[in-house]
C-alpha positions as a Python dict, from the first residue, in 0.01 Angstrom:
ca = {
    (1, 'X'): (0, 0, 0),
    (2, 'X'): (-43, -181, -366),
    (3, 'X'): (-216, -460, -187),
    (4, 'X'): (-462, -231, -4),
    (5, 'X'): (-557, -33, -311),
    (6, 'X'): (-635, -359, -492),
    (7, 'X'): (-869, -437, -229),
    (8, 'X'): (-1021, -96, -204),
    (9, 'X'): (-1106, -120, -600),
    (10, 'X'): (-1276, -457, -557),
    (11, 'X'): (-1482, -329, -273),
    (12, 'X'): (-1615, -59, -467),
    (13, 'X'): (-1703, -263, -779),
    (14, 'X'): (-1911, -515, -565),
    (15, 'X'): (-2083, -197, -394),
    (16, 'X'): (-2184, -94, -776),
    (17, 'X'): (-2313, -425, -868),
    (18, 'X'): (-2543, -438, -557),
    (19, 'X'): (-2660, -89, -635),
    (20, 'X'): (-2743, -199, -1008),
    (21, 'X'): (-2983, -458, -858),
    (22, 'X'): (-3149, -228, -657),
    (23, 'X'): (-3201, 15, -916),
    (24, 'X'): (-3386, -253, -1142),
    (25, 'X'): (-3771, -200, -1182),
    (26, 'X'): (-4018, -474, -1296),
    (27, 'X'): (-4353, -366, -1470),
    (28, 'X'): (-4647, -486, -1275),
    (29, 'X'): (-4958, -634, -1394),
    (30, 'X'): (-5242, -405, -1518),
    (31, 'X'): (-5436, -388, -1202),
    (32, 'X'): (-5152, -237, -1006),
    (33, 'X'): (-4959, -79, -1314),
    (34, 'X'): (-4879, -168, -1672),
    (35, 'X'): (-5040, -405, -1868),
    (36, 'X'): (-4891, -750, -1947),
    (37, 'X'): (-4963, -845, -2297),
    (38, 'X'): (-4705, -1137, -2347),
    (39, 'X'): (-4528, -1116, -2693),
    (40, 'X'): (-4730, -833, -2809),
    (41, 'X'): (-4551, -503, -2828),
    (42, 'X'): (-4741, -274, -2589),
    (43, 'X'): (-4520, 31, -2561),
    (44, 'X'): (-4728, 342, -2533),
    (45, 'X'): (-4718, 625, -2772),
    (46, 'X'): (-4633, 983, -2626),
    (47, 'X'): (-4885, 1249, -2602),
    (48, 'X'): (-4736, 1446, -2881),
    (49, 'X'): (-4405, 1473, -2711),
    (50, 'X'): (-4558, 1606, -2360),
    (51, 'X'): (-4433, 1352, -2087),
    (52, 'X'): (-4682, 1195, -1871),
    (53, 'X'): (-4675, 1316, -1503),
    (54, 'X'): (-4473, 1080, -1267),
    (55, 'X'): (-4579, 1194, -951),
    (56, 'X'): (-4806, 973, -719),
    (57, 'X'): (-4914, 1294, -523),
    (58, 'X'): (-5263, 1398, -512),
    (59, 'X'): (-5410, 1588, -793),
    (60, 'X'): (-5685, 1839, -796),
    (61, 'X'): (-6062, 1652, -822),
    (62, 'X'): (-6188, 1647, -1183),
    (63, 'X'): (-6363, 1973, -1312),
    (64, 'X'): (-6719, 1910, -1391),
    (65, 'X'): (-6762, 1891, -1748),
    (66, 'X'): (-7059, 1928, -1964),
    (67, 'X'): (-7025, 1794, -2317),
    (68, 'X'): (-7254, 1913, -2604),
    (69, 'X'): (-7344, 1614, -2822),
    (70, 'X'): (-7574, 1510, -3076),
    (71, 'X'): (-7766, 1216, -2913),
    (72, 'X'): (-8025, 1240, -2632),
    (73, 'X'): (-7878, 913, -2479),
    (74, 'X'): (-7524, 1041, -2447),
    (75, 'X'): (-7393, 1088, -2093),
    (76, 'X'): (-7276, 1438, -2043),
    (77, 'X'): (-7022, 1347, -1749),
    (78, 'X'): (-7229, 1582, -1521),
    (79, 'X'): (-7134, 1512, -1143),
    (80, 'X'): (-7491, 1434, -1049),
    (81, 'X'): (-7729, 1162, -958),
    (82, 'X'): (-7945, 1176, -1268),
    (83, 'X'): (-8062, 840, -1366),
    (84, 'X'): (-7964, 708, -1709),
    (85, 'X'): (-8295, 749, -1895),
    (86, 'X'): (-8263, 544, -2215),
    (87, 'X'): (-8482, 228, -2228),
    (88, 'X'): (-8306, -21, -2487),
    (89, 'X'): (-8040, -237, -2370),
    (90, 'X'): (-7751, -116, -2566),
    (91, 'X'): (-7833, 236, -2453),
    (92, 'X'): (-7747, 140, -2061),
    (93, 'X'): (-7399, 54, -2170),
    (94, 'X'): (-7166, 353, -2037),
    (95, 'X'): (-6806, 438, -2038),
    (96, 'X'): (-6740, 350, -1672),
    (97, 'X'): (-6390, 384, -1593),
    (98, 'X'): (-6098, 576, -1758),
    (99, 'X'): (-5717, 566, -1694),
    (100, 'X'): (-5483, 791, -1865),
    (101, 'X'): (-5127, 763, -1682),
    (102, 'X'): (-4947, 545, -1440),
    (103, 'X'): (-4925, 208, -1607),
    (104, 'X'): (-5108, 165, -1917),
    (105, 'X'): (-5412, 359, -2068),
    (106, 'X'): (-5757, 197, -2086),
    (107, 'X'): (-6140, 250, -2076),
    (108, 'X'): (-6408, 29, -1932),
    (109, 'X'): (-6748, -20, -2054),
    (110, 'X'): (-7019, -118, -1802),
    (111, 'X'): (-7396, -240, -1882),
    (112, 'X'): (-7623, -52, -1659),
    (113, 'X'): (-7934, -188, -1770),
    (114, 'X'): (-8134, -521, -1697),
    (115, 'X'): (-8122, -654, -2056),
    (116, 'X'): (-7818, -831, -2230),
    (117, 'X'): (-7663, -580, -2449),
    (118, 'X'): (-7552, -691, -2797),
    (119, 'X'): (-7242, -475, -2888),
    (120, 'X'): (-7159, -640, -3229),
    (121, 'X'): (-7009, -381, -3469),
    (122, 'X'): (-7027, -95, -3233),
    (123, 'X'): (-6711, 74, -3119),
    (124, 'X'): (-6501, 311, -2906),
    (125, 'X'): (-6320, 607, -3012),
    (126, 'X'): (-6105, 908, -2862),
    (127, 'X'): (-5988, 1245, -2944),
    (128, 'X'): (-5661, 1325, -3150),
    (129, 'X'): (-5443, 1608, -3084),
    (130, 'X'): (-5640, 1792, -3373),
    (131, 'X'): (-5963, 1765, -3205),
    (132, 'X'): (-6090, 1498, -3463),
    (133, 'X'): (-6201, 1148, -3331),
    (134, 'X'): (-5980, 848, -3386),
    (135, 'X'): (-6122, 568, -3596),
    (136, 'X'): (-6318, 343, -3388),
    (137, 'X'): (-6215, 10, -3259),
    (138, 'X'): (-6511, -225, -3361),
    (139, 'X'): (-6648, -511, -3122),
    (140, 'X'): (-6680, -842, -3294),
    (141, 'X'): (-7010, -984, -3425),
    (142, 'X'): (-7194, -1158, -3128),
    (143, 'X'): (-7016, -951, -2848),
    (144, 'X'): (-7270, -956, -2578),
    (145, 'X'): (-7235, -757, -2233),
    (146, 'X'): (-7462, -893, -1963),
    (147, 'X'): (-7632, -679, -1712),
    (148, 'X'): (-7374, -563, -1450),
    (149, 'X'): (-7107, -678, -1707),
    (150, 'X'): (-6757, -492, -1768),
    (151, 'X'): (-6564, -490, -2079),
    (152, 'X'): (-6214, -364, -2097),
    (153, 'X'): (-6025, -171, -2380),
    (154, 'X'): (-5664, -133, -2360),
    (155, 'X'): (-5564, 193, -2533),
    (156, 'X'): (-5216, 297, -2671),
    (157, 'X'): (-5154, -49, -2823),
    (158, 'X'): (-4879, -6, -3081),
    (159, 'X'): (-4982, -361, -3225),
    (160, 'X'): (-5381, -385, -3201),
    (161, 'X'): (-5528, -689, -3365),
    (162, 'X'): (-5898, -670, -3418),
    (163, 'X'): (-6138, -890, -3217),
    (164, 'X'): (-6115, -1005, -2858),
    (165, 'X'): (-5790, -1066, -2695),
    (166, 'X'): (-5684, -1281, -2374),
    (167, 'X'): (-5338, -1099, -2313),
    (168, 'X'): (-5515, -828, -2085),
    (169, 'X'): (-5246, -789, -1802),
    (170, 'X'): (-5498, -949, -1560),
    (171, 'X'): (-5844, -962, -1676),
    (172, 'X'): (-5927, -1272, -1891),
    (173, 'X'): (-6057, -1078, -2183),
    (174, 'X'): (-6030, -749, -2339),
    (175, 'X'): (-6021, -539, -2677),
    (176, 'X'): (-5683, -326, -2813),
    (177, 'X'): (-5703, 9, -2936),
    (178, 'X'): (-5397, 185, -3102),
    (179, 'X'): (-5502, 534, -2980),
    (180, 'X'): (-5398, 649, -2639),
    (181, 'X'): (-5593, 849, -2394),
    (182, 'X'): (-5430, 1209, -2327),
    (183, 'X'): (-5343, 1300, -1964),
    (184, 'X'): (-5218, 1637, -2070),
    (185, 'X'): (-5482, 1768, -2268),
    (186, 'X'): (-5785, 1553, -2147),
    (187, 'X'): (-5969, 1330, -2383),
    (188, 'X'): (-6325, 1307, -2504),
    (189, 'X'): (-6427, 931, -2531),
    (190, 'X'): (-6720, 778, -2717),
    (191, 'X'): (-6921, 455, -2748),
    (192, 'X'): (-7095, 456, -3102),
    (193, 'X'): (-7316, 245, -3291),
    (194, 'X'): (-7223, 96, -3633),
    (195, 'X'): (-7332, 394, -3793),
    (196, 'X'): (-7113, 606, -3577),
    (197, 'X'): (-7418, 751, -3387),
    (198, 'X'): (-7312, 831, -3030),
    (199, 'X'): (-7456, 603, -2736),
    (200, 'X'): (-7240, 745, -2464),
    (201, 'X'): (-6978, 1023, -2436),
    (202, 'X'): (-6786, 1141, -2153),
    (203, 'X'): (-6506, 1406, -2107),
    (204, 'X'): (-6188, 1281, -1916),
    (205, 'X'): (-6044, 1617, -1762),
    (206, 'X'): (-5673, 1736, -1789),
    (207, 'X'): (-5486, 1550, -1520),
    (208, 'X'): (-5800, 1404, -1414),
    (209, 'X'): (-5620, 1122, -1182),
    (210, 'X'): (-5262, 1084, -1034),
    (211, 'X'): (-5047, 771, -1120),
    (212, 'X'): (-5185, 467, -907),
    (213, 'X'): (-5541, 619, -955),
    (214, 'X'): (-5808, 596, -1223),
    (215, 'X'): (-6132, 800, -1293),
    (216, 'X'): (-6469, 668, -1305),
    (217, 'X'): (-6840, 638, -1212),
    (218, 'X'): (-6898, 575, -829),
    (219, 'X'): (-7088, 327, -801),
    (220, 'X'): (-7093, 179, -1136),
    (221, 'X'): (-7297, 309, -1396),
    (222, 'X'): (-7414, 613, -1232),
    (223, 'X'): (-7354, 966, -1325),
    (224, 'X'): (-7112, 1075, -1047),
    (225, 'X'): (-6737, 1067, -1169),
    (226, 'X'): (-6471, 1052, -897),
    (227, 'X'): (-6100, 985, -852),
    (228, 'X'): (-6064, 611, -758),
    (229, 'X'): (-5842, 323, -759),
    (230, 'X'): (-5788, 118, -1077),
    (231, 'X'): (-6059, -166, -1109),
    (232, 'X'): (-6022, -282, -1472),
    (233, 'X'): (-6306, -535, -1538),
    (234, 'X'): (-6424, -517, -1169),
    (235, 'X'): (-6673, -309, -987),
    (236, 'X'): (-6546, 49, -917),
    (237, 'X'): (-6406, 140, -572),
    (238, 'X'): (-6305, 436, -408),
    (239, 'X'): (-5953, 517, -301),
}
């Protein structure tokens, strides 16, 4: 009997080891999940203690949101097909895609104009729990965005050096922002000039997308926002 007891115990330990292997998870690249930033600490700050939803199920479509801003060139995130009505190259740059949960926060800019945009000194910012805007992260002098081009900003980075970065989890180039994008309370995001006047503003709605999805303009640069698949630094695409 002692012999069989020893064999049974060894078999149980072996099963636990195999189960441990099956339970491990590996963080994917940014285009399918969390951003890979190499040696940089990229752990995301929590939303004032509110957990991010971990369900992959469908959520309600984003609520139409009109944002009152102090700039005629700001996008009010209406779900209509009104054209962008500004003339200067920089004013055609819009916040094009947002992800607030499911593998790393980010937002993406898109140049919907026909001229190259000089973004040197411009910045992007979001809202804190208090409703105040975060300190903008600024683009380096000489930062240009070609017509039809995309520029990625990884948010929620606990280490956020200034200037363009190459550890972007997939895309070859991006910027880091220390503030996150809130899924639980929604977020107002702004592209601002050097003097902090608003070029473009959008309101990401509460629970705007499920894990494995993002929220953006379909097609790129339009005024229609939809739940979509994540496409950081690439053309927006539906689910």
